[in-house]
N, C-alpha and C positions, 0 to 999 in steps of 0.2 A: 697752648690748647691741650686739653686733657683728652686722652683716649683710654678706652679700657683694653686690657690685655689679659691673657692667661700666662702666668709666669711660674717658673719653678720656684722662685723665691717666695711668691705669694702663697703657693700651696704648701711649701715645706715650712715656712715660718709658722703657719697655722698648725703645724704638727704639735705645737705646744698644747693644743686645745683640750681634747677630750681624753685626758689620762685618768679617767674615772669611769671606765665603761664596764670592763668584763672581769678583770683579774686573770691570773695565770693558773690554770688547772695543773696539778702535779700528776705525773704518770702513775699508773696503777702499781708499779713495782716499788714506788717510793714509799717509805714508811708513813709519810704524811699524805698519801694519796687521798684525794677528795677535798683537801684544803685548798684555799684560794689565796694567792699572794696579794697583798694590798696594792691598789693602784696609786700612782703618784697623783696627788691632788693639786691641780693648778688652775682650775676654772674659777672665774670670778675675781681674778687678780690682774692688775696692770703690771706687765713685765717689761722692764727696760733692757734692751740688748747692751751687753758690755763689750764682748769681743767675739770674733769668729776666727778660728784657726783652721787653715787648709794646708795639708801636707807640711805641717810644722811651721807655717808662716801665720803669725797672728795679725789680724786687722781689727783695730778698735772701732766700735760703733760710733757714728756721729750723734750729736744731740738730737733728741726727738725720735730715735729709733725705738719702737716699742710694739707690743702686741697685747690686746685685751681678749680674754677668753670667756665665752659664754658656756653655760652648762649644757646647751643643746648641740654642741659640736661646732658652732659657728665662731669664727674668729675674725677680727679686724685689727689692723695695725698700720705701721708705717716703717719703711726701711731707713728713714732719715731723708728720703726724697719722695718716693712713690708710696701711695697707700695700697693696701692689699686686703683681700678677704679669701677665706677658704674654709674647708671642713675636713675633719679626719676621723678615723675610727681607731680605737686603742684596745689592746689586750695586755694587761699588766703594765710593764714599762716599755712596751713596744708600740709604736704608732704607725699607722698606714695612711699615707697622704693622698688626698683627692684634690686635684688642682682647682684653684679658684681664680678670681679676677683681680686685677690691680690697675692703677693708673699708669700712664706711660709718659713720663717727662724726662728730658735730658738731665742727667745727674752729674755735674762736673766734680772734679777733685775727689776728696775723700768720700763723699757721699756716693759717687759713682763706683768707686773702688769697693766700698763696702757692699753695695747692692750686687756687684759682680760676683764676689766670693759667696754671697748667699745663694745665688743661682747655681753656682758650681758645686757647693758643698752639701746642700740639704735637699736630697731627693730620696725616695724609697723609705726604708725603715730606719728609725732612730731609737736609740736607747736613752731613757731619761732618768736623772737622779736629782733628788731634791734634798738639799742640806740647809735647813732653816729658810732664809729668804733667797737662797741661791739655787738656780736651776741650771743643770748641765745637760745638753743634748749631744750625743756622740754617734757617729756613723758606725756601721757594723765592723769596719776594719780599724776603727780607732784613730784614723788619720784626721778626721774633721770633727771639730768640737765647737759648740756654741755655748757661751756663758751668758746668763741673764740674772737680773736681780729684781725681786718684787719691790714695787714702789708704792708706799701708802698714799692715799688721796689727800689733797689739801683740805684743811678744815674750813668751814664757812667763816668762822670768826678768827681774827688775828692774822688773816692772810691779806696781802696787798694784791688787789684785783685791778687789772688794767682793762678799761672798756675797749673792745676791738670791733664791734659792729652794732648796728641798730636793727631791731626786729619789728616786723609788721606781719602778724599771722605766721605763716610758714616761711616767709621771705626774710633773709638777712641781707643788709646792704652795708657797704663800706662806710666808714666815717668820712665826713667832709675832708677833702684833701688839705693837708697841712695841720690837721688836728689829731693825727694818729699818735698814740702813746701819751697824750696829754691828760686824759681823764683817768684818775685812779681813786680807789677808795678802800677803806678798811672798816670792817664791822667788828667792833669791840665786844667783849663778853658782857660788858655792863650795859649794852643796848645803844651805845653811841655809834654813829656812822660819821666818818670823817675822811677828807681827801681833797681832790681837785675835780671840779666839774668840766675841766677843759681849759679854763683860764684862771678862775678864782678858787681859792681854798674854801672849804665849807665844813660845817659841823652840824649835826642834827641828832635828835634822839629818835629811837625807833623801837617798835615792838617786833620781836622775831619769834615765830612759831616754827614747827618742823617743816612748814610748806610756804609760809608767807613772811614778807617783811613790809611793815607799815611805818612810815615816818609819822611820828605822833606830835611833833612840835615844829616850830618854825625852823627853816633852814637858814642858818647864819653864814654869810659869805663875806669875803673881802670884796673890794670894789675896783678892781683893775680893768683896764680896757685892753683887749688882745686882738689878734687878727680876726677877720670876719669868720673864717672857718672855725676857729676856737670858740668864738661867741655863739655861732650857730649850734655847735655841739652842746655848749653849756646850756643854752636856752631849752633845747630838747630834753636834756637830762633833768633839768630843774622841773620841767613840766611832768616828766614821768615819775618823779619822786612825790608828787602831790596825789597820793592815793595808795591803796594796798597793792603790793606786787607779789605775784606768785614766783617762787624761785625753784630752779632745778640745779642741783650741784653735781658736777661731773668730777672726773679725776683731777683735772687741772682747769676746769671751766665752770662758769656760773652764768645762768640766764635769769633775768628778771622781767616779767611781763605783767601788764595790767589786764583788767577784765576785757578790754577791747582788743587784746592781742598785740598792742604796742609795747615795746620794751627795748632792752639792750642786752648784749652778751659781753662777758668779760673773761679773761684768762689770767693765769699766773704761771711763772716759770720758777718760782721759789719752791724748793722742796721742803716740806714740813720737817721739823725736828722730831726724831723718833721719841 
């Protein structure tokens, strides 16, 4: 069962957010008085956590630990177990954390250990340094350090997408039990769509625009018989492909829906080649 909570980790992780607010005003005695030091630009980027170092002890982040930053100061992410959200204010490379909310699930093993050091290490003010695609956040005393890497989004074409839920309006439902991970597809640059509908392999031609995908020819499939759950999923996906689908591409996610709101969601864990 999920609960909401206010956590130091949620708040401080979001200290990555608005490093584009004010700039640092130099003192009047400085020869450069009146100039503003540039702020570190991190908004609009998906950051993956690499490591957290607390008092000299480094803890590696588990898979899936990340934060996404919006230009308005709102941030959302995941510690590798619990989700979180927060907002911060920034001046130059110093951020001030305002606590947010997060889910509260038990996090065993390395995920729990990582979340624990986040709670301990990241409170108050942090200094940020950006070197290419690497972001480093450091506590004022220099004892605690967080290392992150920006991660580019997966492209629509050439990515292997795995169907993970069915959509009906604003509601997402799980796949039939026993069919999880069976339906996959790839959209090729030449307009072909190929993959597996849950049981049988398929190929089709499609027209892809910046917002829609429409199968323009017959869907060719193999003719195997699988479990009832797999066949149930396959039938549903086959029906959904019969008509134009609007798509929304996320960082590692893809949703496709018809005009009636029926559709499916897919995800990928493959990192695109730079």
